[in-house]
Backbone as CSV, one residue per row, in Angstrom:
resi,resn,N_x,N_y,N_z,CA_x,CA_y,CA_z,C_x,C_y,C_z
1,MET,60.912,9.957,-18.679,60.124,10.490,-17.551,58.644,10.594,-17.920
2,ARG,58.389,11.066,-19.146,56.989,11.199,-19.563,56.270,9.855,-19.527
3,LYS,56.984,8.801,-20.003,56.374,7.485,-20.003,56.091,7.012,-18.587
4,VAL,57.022,7.300,-17.683,56.835,6.917,-16.278,55.619,7.612,-15.693
5,LEU,55.498,8.910,-15.953,54.344,9.670,-15.452,53.052,9.148,-16.051
6,LEU,53.097,8.825,-17.340,51.893,8.305,-18.004,51.459,6.988,-17.388
7,VAL,52.438,6.087,-17.183,52.136,4.796,-16.555,51.597,5.005,-15.162
8,LEU,52.186,5.933,-14.412,51.735,6.206,-13.046,50.309,6.734,-13.039
9,LEU,49.993,7.650,-13.954,48.639,8.199,-14.026,47.636,7.122,-14.380
10,ILE,48.008,6.260,-15.307,47.119,5.169,-15.672,46.890,4.249,-14.484
11,PHE,47.954,3.961,-13.749,47.853,3.097,-12.571,46.919,3.703,-11.528
12,VAL,47.095,4.993,-11.261,46.236,5.682,-10.281,44.784,5.646,-10.735
13,ALA,44.560,5.877,-12.032,43.193,5.870,-12.556,42.556,4.494,-12.387
14,VAL,43.330,3.443,-12.686,42.818,2.075,-12.533,42.480,1.786,-11.083
15,VAL,43.361,2.196,-10.171,43.118,1.969,-8.739,41.845,2.687,-8.284
16,LEU,41.678,3.926,-8.743,40.492,4.689,-8.353,39.222,4.052,-8.899
17,VAL,39.279,3.619,-10.153,38.101,2.961,-10.749,37.790,1.682,-9.999
18,ALA,38.847,0.896,-9.689,38.644,-0.354,-8.954,38.039,-0.073,-7.586
19,ALA,38.566,0.927,-6.898,38.029,1.278,-5.578,36.583,1.719,-5.678
20,ASP,36.274,2.463,-6.744,34.910,2.944,-6.955,33.958,1.766,-7.139
21,ARG,34.366,0.811,-8.007,33.512,-0.343,-8.289,33.380,-1.260,-7.074
22,ILE,34.470,-1.437,-6.333,34.393,-2.241,-5.102,33.451,-1.563,-4.113
23,GLY,33.576,-0.244,-4.001,32.726,0.497,-3.075,31.257,0.361,-3.415
24,VAL,30.918,0.429,-4.687,29.515,0.359,-5.073,28.955,-1.032,-4.808
25,ARG,29.772,-2.064,-5.013,29.288,-3.424,-4.735,29.051,-3.630,-3.246
26,VAL,29.946,-3.115,-2.442,29.782,-3.232,-0.991,28.522,-2.494,-0.545
27,ALA,28.314,-1.291,-1.092,27.140,-0.500,-0.719,25.859,-1.189,-1.163
28,GLU,25.840,-1.743,-2.368,24.648,-2.432,-2.868,24.315,-3.620,-1.983
29,ASP,25.333,-4.376,-1.588,25.114,-5.533,-0.730,24.609,-5.105,0.642
30,LYS,25.177,-4.007,1.168,24.768,-3.509,2.489,23.324,-3.028,2.480
31,ILE,22.944,-2.312,1.425,21.555,-1.847,1.308,20.613,-3.045,1.218
32,GLY,21.010,-4.052,0.417,20.174,-5.246,0.288,19.985,-5.950,1.620
33,GLU,21.053,-6.060,2.404,20.967,-6.679,3.725,20.021,-5.906,4.638
34,GLN,20.121,-4.581,4.615,19.286,-3.747,5.476,17.812,-3.889,5.118
35,VAL,17.518,-3.828,3.832,16.129,-3.934,3.392,15.566,-5.304,3.734
36,ALA,16.328,-6.368,3.494,15.868,-7.721,3.780,15.603,-7.917,5.272
37,ALA,16.515,-7.400,6.123,16.366,-7.561,7.562,15.215,-6.716,8.102
38,GLN,15.112,-5.476,7.626,14.120,-4.554,8.156,12.702,-4.980,7.811
39,TYR,12.531,-5.571,6.640,11.189,-5.923,6.178,10.963,-7.419,6.090
40,ASN,11.859,-8.202,6.709,11.665,-9.634,6.848,11.431,-10.316,5.504
41,LEU,12.216,-9.933,4.498,12.089,-10.547,3.185,12.769,-11.904,3.184
42,GLN,12.198,-12.847,2.458,12.762,-14.191,2.413,14.080,-14.211,1.650
43,GLN,14.224,-13.317,0.671,15.461,-13.237,-0.090,15.997,-11.817,-0.051
44,GLN,17.322,-11.700,-0.057,17.921,-10.370,-0.103,17.671,-9.745,-1.469
45,PRO,17.138,-8.530,-1.505,16.855,-7.896,-2.797,18.122,-7.556,-3.574
46,ASP,17.966,-7.515,-4.876,19.072,-7.099,-5.750,19.071,-5.565,-5.802
47,VAL,20.184,-4.959,-5.483,20.293,-3.500,-5.466,21.301,-3.048,-6.517
48,THR,20.919,-2.052,-7.298,21.820,-1.468,-8.291,21.908,0.033,-8.072
49,ILE,23.113,0.527,-7.818,23.343,1.968,-7.678,23.926,2.470,-8.993
50,HIS,23.185,3.339,-9.650,23.627,3.882,-10.927,24.435,5.160,-10.705
51,GLY,25.135,5.576,-11.736,25.880,6.826,-11.667,27.349,6.609,-11.355
52,ILE,28.187,7.357,-12.025,29.647,7.285,-11.844,30.189,8.703,-11.648
53,PRO,31.103,8.930,-10.707,31.654,7.925,-9.795,30.767,7.706,-8.577
54,PHE,30.804,6.492,-8.067,30.033,6.154,-6.872,30.562,6.863,-5.648
55,LEU,31.895,6.896,-5.493,32.483,7.440,-4.267,32.076,8.900,-4.052
56,THR,31.983,9.664,-5.141,31.548,11.057,-5.011,30.121,11.136,-4.491
57,GLN,29.276,10.249,-4.994,27.882,10.231,-4.534,27.819,9.829,-3.062
58,ALA,28.631,8.827,-2.695,28.603,8.333,-1.313,29.024,9.417,-0.329
59,VAL,30.106,10.128,-0.648,30.598,11.184,0.242,29.573,12.303,0.354
60,GLY,28.963,12.650,-0.765,27.962,13.725,-0.758,26.620,13.303,-0.218
61,GLY,26.382,11.987,-0.123,25.107,11.485,0.391,23.954,11.671,-0.566
62,GLU,24.260,11.862,-1.863,23.222,12.052,-2.873,23.458,11.092,-4.033
63,TYR,22.429,10.339,-4.376,22.535,9.346,-5.439,21.500,9.663,-6.529
64,GLU,21.921,9.556,-7.759,21.023,9.874,-8.864,19.906,8.846,-8.999
65,HIS,20.278,7.570,-8.896,19.326,6.523,-9.282,19.697,5.215,-8.591
66,ILE,18.763,4.655,-7.824,18.965,3.362,-7.168,17.771,2.467,-7.465
67,GLU,18.054,1.233,-7.875,17.000,0.250,-8.123,17.077,-0.860,-7.082
68,VAL,15.916,-1.277,-6.593,15.836,-2.380,-5.635,14.894,-3.432,-6.205
69,GLY,15.430,-4.621,-6.476,14.605,-5.722,-6.973,14.171,-6.624,-5.834
70,ILE,12.902,-6.580,-5.490,12.388,-7.294,-4.317,11.949,-8.714,-4.660
71,GLY,11.421,-8.914,-5.863,10.931,-10.249,-6.245,9.454,-10.378,-5.987
72,ASP,9.038,-11.455,-5.324,7.607,-11.677,-5.051,7.143,-10.787,-3.898
73,TRP,5.873,-10.418,-3.961,5.275,-9.547,-2.956,3.839,-9.978,-2.744
74,THR,3.412,-10.070,-1.496,2.064,-10.527,-1.192,1.276,-9.450,-0.467
75,GLU,0.090,-9.143,-0.985,-0.822,-8.195,-0.352,-2.208,-8.788,-0.352
76,GLN,-2.827,-8.858,0.834,-4.173,-9.399,0.988,-4.297,-10.784,0.369
77,GLY,-3.240,-11.607,0.551,-3.296,-12.969,0.058,-3.014,-13.142,-1.407
78,VAL,-2.713,-12.049,-2.122,-2.428,-12.120,-3.559,-0.952,-11.840,-3.779
79,THR,-0.270,-12.772,-4.434,1.166,-12.629,-4.665,1.442,-12.147,-6.075
80,VAL,2.183,-11.055,-6.169,2.613,-10.535,-7.467,4.108,-10.821,-7.604
81,SER,4.608,-10.774,-8.824,6.001,-11.161,-9.067,6.791,-10.012,-9.695
82,GLY,8.108,-10.174,-9.663,8.990,-9.208,-10.317,8.884,-7.793,-9.764
83,VAL,8.674,-7.657,-8.466,8.514,-6.318,-7.883,9.852,-5.578,-7.890
84,LYS,9.864,-4.374,-8.441,11.048,-3.519,-8.446,10.670,-2.131,-7.955
85,VAL,11.614,-1.494,-7.269,11.421,-0.119,-6.825,12.537,0.723,-7.445
86,ASP,12.147,1.703,-8.230,13.090,2.572,-8.933,13.084,3.926,-8.241
87,MET,14.182,4.260,-7.555,14.252,5.503,-6.769,15.158,6.525,-7.453
88,ARG,14.689,7.747,-7.542,15.460,8.827,-8.141,15.665,9.939,-7.106
89,GLY,16.843,10.585,-7.211,17.137,11.661,-6.281,17.188,11.196,-4.845
90,VAL,18.011,10.192,-4.581,18.082,9.596,-3.247,19.030,10.384,-2.348
91,GLN,18.557,10.720,-1.165,19.363,11.388,-0.148,19.667,10.362,0.937
92,ALA,20.954,10.017,1.065,21.351,9.024,2.055,22.641,9.483,2.726
93,PRO,22.546,10.244,3.821,23.743,10.749,4.502,24.714,9.638,4.858
94,LEU,25.980,9.854,4.563,26.998,8.839,4.824,27.034,8.456,6.295
95,SER,26.810,9.426,7.172,26.829,9.151,8.609,25.747,8.155,9.009
96,GLU,24.580,8.222,8.326,23.484,7.309,8.630,23.743,5.928,8.039
97,VAL,24.151,5.926,6.788,24.371,4.654,6.090,25.471,3.859,6.759
98,SER,26.546,4.544,7.188,27.663,3.843,7.817,27.256,3.173,9.123
99,LYS,26.171,3.677,9.763,25.670,3.071,10.982,24.640,1.989,10.719
100,GLY,24.376,1.738,9.433,23.382,0.730,9.089,21.965,1.202,9.274
101,SER,21.756,2.522,9.247,20.433,3.091,9.457,19.832,3.571,8.136
102,SER,18.516,3.377,7.995,17.819,3.888,6.811,16.753,4.913,7.207
103,ALA,16.802,5.350,8.454,15.776,6.243,8.974,15.675,7.543,8.191
104,ASN,16.807,8.079,7.739,16.801,9.358,7.042,17.111,9.235,5.561
105,VAL,16.938,8.032,5.034,17.145,7.828,3.587,15.844,8.152,2.858
106,THR,15.889,9.109,1.956,14.689,9.526,1.238,14.954,9.530,-0.270
107,ALA,13.881,9.513,-1.034,13.975,9.589,-2.494,12.996,10.649,-2.993
108,ARG,13.452,11.422,-3.966,12.565,12.440,-4.547,11.337,11.787,-5.169
109,THR,11.559,10.706,-5.913,10.459,9.904,-6.449,10.828,8.429,-6.331
110,ALA,9.814,7.604,-6.149,10.011,6.155,-6.113,8.878,5.512,-6.886
111,THR,9.226,4.724,-7.886,8.225,4.029,-8.690,8.372,2.532,-8.494
112,ALA,7.310,1.901,-8.020,7.302,0.446,-7.853,6.531,-0.166,-9.013
113,SER,7.042,-1.274,-9.532,6.351,-1.991,-10.606,6.344,-3.477,-10.278
114,ALA,5.376,-4.185,-10.868,5.240,-5.617,-10.628,4.379,-6.219,-11.718
115,VAL,4.340,-7.538,-11.766,3.481,-8.258,-12.710,2.511,-9.123,-11.914
116,ILE,1.225,-8.981,-12.231,0.213,-9.845,-11.637,-0.085,-10.942,-12.651
117,PRO,0.363,-12.176,-12.418,0.169,-13.257,-13.397,-1.310,-13.506,-13.676
118,TYR,-1.607,-13.952,-14.890,-2.998,-14.228,-15.252,-3.587,-15.342,-14.406
119,ALA,-2.751,-16.271,-13.945,-3.252,-17.334,-13.064,-3.796,-16.757,-11.770
120,VAL,-3.131,-15.716,-11.262,-3.592,-15.037,-10.048,-4.906,-14.313,-10.317
121,ILE,-4.987,-13.659,-11.468,-6.206,-12.928,-11.818,-7.377,-13.882,-11.992
122,GLN,-7.125,-15.022,-12.648,-8.198,-15.987,-12.870,-8.665,-16.612,-11.565
123,LYS,-7.760,-16.763,-10.610,-8.140,-17.325,-9.320,-9.197,-16.481,-8.633
124,GLU,-9.164,-15.166,-8.867,-10.146,-14.264,-8.260,-11.413,-14.133,-9.109
125,ALA,-11.391,-14.711,-10.315,-12.482,-14.506,-11.280,-13.674,-15.413,-10.983
126,PRO,-14.854,-15.069,-11.532,-16.004,-15.961,-11.443,-15.688,-17.312,-12.088
127,LYS,-16.405,-18.353,-11.700,-16.110,-19.702,-12.177,-16.325,-19.853,-13.688
128,GLU,-17.126,-18.969,-14.283,-17.384,-19.054,-15.722,-16.156,-18.704,-16.560
129,VAL,-15.181,-18.012,-15.973,-13.974,-17.602,-16.706,-13.008,-18.771,-16.751
130,LYS,-12.667,-19.215,-17.960,-11.813,-20.391,-18.148,-10.384,-20.030,-18.548
131,SER,-10.175,-18.886,-19.178,-8.820,-18.474,-19.552,-8.798,-16.971,-19.767
132,ILE,-7.606,-16.396,-19.660,-7.421,-14.953,-19.806,-6.178,-14.697,-20.639
133,LYS,-6.274,-13.745,-21.556,-5.099,-13.348,-22.345,-5.208,-11.869,-22.691
134,PRO,-4.102,-11.232,-23.012,-4.128,-9.799,-23.322,-4.803,-9.519,-24.652
135,LYS,-5.445,-8.370,-24.736,-6.069,-7.907,-25.983,-5.940,-6.380,-26.015
136,GLY,-4.808,-5.899,-26.526,-4.548,-4.456,-26.510,-4.418,-3.952,-25.094
137,ASP,-5.177,-2.921,-24.765,-5.175,-2.389,-23.399,-6.181,-3.107,-22.507
138,ASP,-6.906,-4.068,-23.067,-7.901,-4.828,-22.325,-7.482,-6.288,-22.228
139,LEU,-8.409,-7.128,-21.733,-8.172,-8.569,-21.661,-9.300,-9.288,-22.380
140,ALA,-8.981,-10.437,-22.968,-9.991,-11.303,-23.556,-10.138,-12.528,-22.654
141,VAL,-11.358,-12.843,-22.258,-11.591,-13.988,-21.398,-12.490,-14.993,-22.110
142,GLU,-12.101,-16.253,-22.043,-12.950,-17.329,-22.552,-13.859,-17.769,-21.418
143,MET,-15.150,-17.889,-21.724,-16.097,-18.220,-20.668,-16.995,-19.370,-21.102
144,THR,-17.323,-20.203,-20.144,-18.231,-21.321,-20.350,-19.039,-21.499,-19.079
145,GLY,-20.361,-21.662,-19.261,-21.189,-21.849,-18.077,-22.545,-21.211,-18.265
146,ASN,-23.090,-20.711,-17.166,-24.408,-20.078,-17.186,-24.334,-18.676,-16.609
147,ILE,-24.985,-17.752,-17.297,-25.090,-16.384,-16.806,-26.567,-16.092,-16.609
148,LEU,-26.976,-16.052,-15.369,-28.371,-15.785,-15.007,-29.335,-16.703,-15.758
149,GLY,-28.964,-18.002,-15.828,-29.826,-18.992,-16.469,-29.571,-19.202,-17.946
150,PHE,-28.758,-18.350,-18.574,-28.445,-18.499,-19.991,-27.128,-19.270,-20.144
151,ALA,-27.173,-20.330,-20.963,-25.947,-21.071,-21.233,-25.067,-20.261,-22.186
152,VAL,-23.806,-20.109,-21.851,-22.904,-19.323,-22.698,-21.592,-20.070,-22.913
153,SER,-21.007,-19.843,-24.071,-19.683,-20.371,-24.381,-19.087,-19.453,-25.432
154,GLY,-18.238,-18.557,-25.005,-17.701,-17.584,-25.947,-16.636,-16.718,-25.309
155,THR,-16.469,-15.543,-25.871,-15.411,-14.630,-25.449,-16.002,-13.301,-25.005
156,ALA,-15.423,-12.744,-23.955,-15.789,-11.394,-23.523,-14.517,-10.558,-23.451
157,VAL,-14.621,-9.295,-23.793,-13.530,-8.353,-23.635,-13.777,-7.589,-22.343
158,VAL,-12.777,-7.565,-21.464,-12.941,-6.889,-20.179,-11.867,-5.806,-20.043
159,GLU,-12.259,-4.702,-19.406,-11.300,-3.639,-19.143,-10.793,-3.754,-17.717
160,VAL,-9.596,-3.195,-17.477,-8.984,-3.245,-16.155,-8.716,-1.819,-15.693
161,LYS,-9.114,-1.523,-14.459,-8.926,-0.189,-13.904,-8.488,-0.266,-12.445
162,PRO,-7.545,0.606,-12.029,-7.156,0.647,-10.618,-8.223,1.354,-9.799
163,THR,-8.502,0.819,-8.618,-9.441,1.443,-7.696,-8.846,1.419,-6.299
164,ALA,-9.552,2.034,-5.353,-9.067,2.079,-3.977,-9.035,0.695,-3.338
165,LYS,-9.823,-0.251,-3.861,-9.898,-1.583,-3.275,-9.095,-2.615,-4.052
166,GLY,-8.624,-2.249,-5.233,-7.875,-3.195,-6.053,-8.119,-2.941,-7.524
167,ILE,-7.809,-3.916,-8.346,-7.971,-3.789,-9.790,-9.345,-4.325,-10.175
168,ALA,-10.187,-3.445,-10.694,-11.535,-3.813,-11.100,-11.501,-4.316,-12.540
169,ILE,-12.154,-5.448,-12.784,-12.206,-6.058,-14.104,-13.672,-6.152,-14.525
170,THR,-14.010,-5.465,-15.632,-15.407,-5.310,-16.039,-15.571,-5.591,-17.531
171,PRO,-16.552,-6.404,-17.929,-16.791,-6.650,-19.353,-17.190,-5.375,-20.087
172,VAL,-16.686,-5.224,-21.314,-17.069,-4.096,-22.169,-17.732,-4.577,-23.450
173,SER,-17.565,-5.854,-23.783,-18.248,-6.441,-24.937,-18.238,-7.954,-24.809
174,VAL,-19.257,-8.599,-25.411,-19.349,-10.058,-25.407,-19.722,-10.505,-26.809
175,GLY,-19.413,-11.773,-27.103,-19.767,-12.252,-28.414,-19.575,-13.735,-28.574
176,SER,-20.262,-14.316,-29.572,-20.172,-15.688,-30.054,-20.882,-16.698,-29.164
177,ASP,-21.465,-17.697,-29.844,-22.052,-18.881,-29.216,-23.046,-18.567,-28.107
178,GLY,-23.951,-17.685,-28.374,-25.018,-17.416,-27.417,-24.782,-16.235,-26.528
179,ALA,-23.522,-15.855,-26.297,-23.250,-14.742,-25.388,-23.729,-13.430,-25.965
180,ALA,-23.769,-13.326,-27.314,-24.171,-12.072,-27.932,-25.634,-11.747,-27.670
181,GLN,-26.443,-12.799,-27.388,-27.863,-12.575,-27.132,-28.148,-12.102,-25.713
182,ILE,-27.128,-12.123,-24.852,-27.323,-11.697,-23.473,-26.932,-10.229,-23.368
183,PRO,-27.798,-9.383,-22.812,-27.451,-7.962,-22.666,-26.163,-7.782,-21.871
184,LEU,-25.364,-6.802,-22.303,-24.078,-6.557,-21.644,-24.266,-6.255,-20.167
185,ALA,-25.326,-5.566,-19.807,-25.566,-5.228,-18.409,-25.686,-6.482,-17.542
186,LEU,-26.292,-7.542,-18.094,-26.423,-8.787,-17.340,-25.074,-9.502,-17.232
187,VAL,-24.290,-9.428,-18.315,-22.963,-10.046,-18.283,-22.086,-9.359,-17.228
188,LYS,-22.203,-8.022,-17.147,-21.417,-7.293,-16.161,-21.750,-7.743,-14.739
189,ARG,-23.031,-8.031,-14.492,-23.426,-8.456,-13.156,-22.771,-9.776,-12.772
190,GLN,-22.517,-10.636,-13.750,-21.966,-11.954,-13.469,-20.440,-11.992,-13.604
191,LEU,-19.902,-11.216,-14.510,-18.484,-11.344,-14.848,-17.646,-10.125,-14.465
192,THR,-18.075,-9.368,-13.482,-17.265,-8.284,-12.945,-16.606,-8.771,-11.653
193,TRP,-15.290,-8.577,-11.545,-14.620,-9.019,-10.320,-13.477,-8.084,-9.958
194,LEU,-12.886,-8.329,-8.792,-11.855,-7.463,-8.239,-10.647,-8.293,-7.848
195,VAL,-9.461,-7.833,-8.249,-8.208,-8.429,-7.781,-7.690,-7.520,-6.665
196,PRO,-7.672,-7.976,-5.413,-7.408,-7.079,-4.273,-5.950,-6.667,-4.106
197,VAL,-5.402,-6.027,-5.134,-4.065,-5.433,-5.059,-4.224,-3.962,-5.415
198,ALA,-4.156,-3.096,-4.424,-4.369,-1.670,-4.663,-3.093,-0.860,-4.563
199,ASP,-2.145,-1.320,-3.732,-0.912,-0.573,-3.474,0.309,-1.433,-3.749
200,LEU,1.440,-0.760,-3.929,2.729,-1.428,-4.095,3.666,-0.915,-2.996
201,PRO,4.872,-1.484,-2.872,5.736,-1.185,-1.705,6.004,0.274,-1.390
202,VAL,5.940,1.167,-2.371,6.258,2.571,-2.057,5.123,3.250,-1.292
203,GLY,4.064,2.491,-0.986,2.966,3.062,-0.220,2.063,3.931,-1.061
204,SER,2.090,3.744,-2.372,1.266,4.558,-3.255,0.332,3.657,-4.045
205,ARG,-0.838,4.185,-4.368,-1.841,3.401,-5.085,-1.433,3.168,-6.532
206,ILE,-1.760,1.992,-7.044,-1.489,1.653,-8.438,-2.188,2.644,-9.355
207,SER,-1.433,3.184,-10.299,-2.008,4.173,-11.227,-1.835,3.781,-12.684
208,GLN,-0.973,2.793,-12.955,-0.733,2.360,-14.329,-0.906,0.849,-14.439
209,ILE,-1.621,0.424,-15.489,-1.838,-1.007,-15.744,-1.632,-1.256,-17.225
210,GLN,-0.809,-2.254,-17.557,-0.563,-2.588,-18.954,-0.574,-4.113,-19.123
211,PRO,-1.495,-4.659,-19.924,-1.482,-6.095,-20.176,-0.214,-6.515,-20.921
212,THR,0.386,-7.630,-20.513,1.556,-8.203,-21.177,1.290,-9.692,-21.376
213,PRO,2.128,-10.391,-22.128,1.921,-11.837,-22.293,1.952,-12.613,-20.987
214,ASP,2.651,-12.112,-19.967,2.786,-12.837,-18.705,1.774,-12.440,-17.643
215,GLY,1.113,-11.312,-17.818,0.182,-10.830,-16.819,0.035,-9.336,-16.909
216,LEU,-0.650,-8.755,-15.928,-0.830,-7.306,-15.886,0.396,-6.660,-15.236
217,ARG,1.073,-5.796,-15.975,2.174,-5.034,-15.393,1.576,-3.783,-14.764
218,VAL,1.803,-3.614,-13.477,1.235,-2.485,-12.742,2.360,-1.648,-12.173
219,ALA,2.062,-0.362,-11.959,3.074,0.542,-11.414,2.409,1.578,-10.520
220,ALA,3.178,2.035,-9.529,2.717,3.084,-8.614,3.899,4.004,-8.332
221,THR,3.639,5.299,-8.317,4.701,6.282,-8.100,4.364,7.152,-6.900
222,ALA,5.369,7.395,-6.047,5.194,8.269,-4.885,6.332,9.269,-4.869
223,GLU,6.104,10.413,-4.240,7.113,11.468,-4.133,7.537,11.640,-2.674
224,ASN,8.789,12.090,-2.503,9.342,12.344,-1.167,9.151,11.127,-0.255
225,VAL,9.718,10.029,-0.699,9.522,8.744,-0.024,10.685,8.453,0.914
226,HIS,10.362,7.988,2.122,11.363,7.475,3.044,11.535,5.980,2.790
227,LEU,12.758,5.484,2.882,12.979,4.053,2.690,12.132,3.254,3.664
228,ASN,11.863,3.796,4.814,11.045,3.107,5.803,9.604,2.946,5.365
229,ASP,9.211,3.635,4.271,7.842,3.495,3.776,7.637,2.203,3.017
230,LEU,8.727,1.522,2.661,8.586,0.215,2.030,7.918,-0.710,3.037
231,GLN,6.796,-1.309,2.604,6.034,-2.146,3.510,6.609,-3.544,3.560
232,ALA,6.384,-4.223,4.671,6.865,-5.592,4.827,5.998,-6.540,4.029
233,THR,6.617,-7.605,3.483,5.856,-8.629,2.789,5.026,-9.388,3.818
234,ARG,3.780,-9.612,3.445,2.893,-10.356,4.337,2.456,-11.632,3.635
235,LYS,2.683,-12.768,4.255,2.309,-14.052,3.666,0.998,-14.524,4.284
């Protein structure tokens, strides 16, 4: 009898785990469909609902952690890649979700992150900038051309800062092959530019920037976010 009960308990546990995992996959797919349809995304986003058991979270309408992978995102004609939204403390009433509604879905915090490729940054740069690569918390740019009548061919170190209009890129030092003889103030006048990406999908301004081998990784965090605050991709 004990063996029978043990086998039965194991069977019930397996069924419950299977139901839980099936439920989470269905919910992830449903959320992805809703987000794609509501915001006219070209591809359905990848959704991951963290936390076990899922069914308990679904019944209670409270989720610890949900990630939404959107992919490419375009703002003011500039396309960034690898956009993800990391939501914590999500409130999603079962009655709303079952109707396919996201009107009352909220998150305590939502952090969006993305990568701005260096090719995109260089496209916005002055013509004297020939290449860009990371240098610690700054960027190193190779430049060739003329700066206010001075022929230059060398490297400048530029800093990156978030602003209300986008990411400001400003030289902080110059050197080699003639560039060192040009005052930094003059170089700034010629080699300062703006990448017009100020916000990410959570509707919050970019506050973190980190150079990586692939581009600038940027992030923005907002509190008490409604799912409806995710902005539509604009091409």
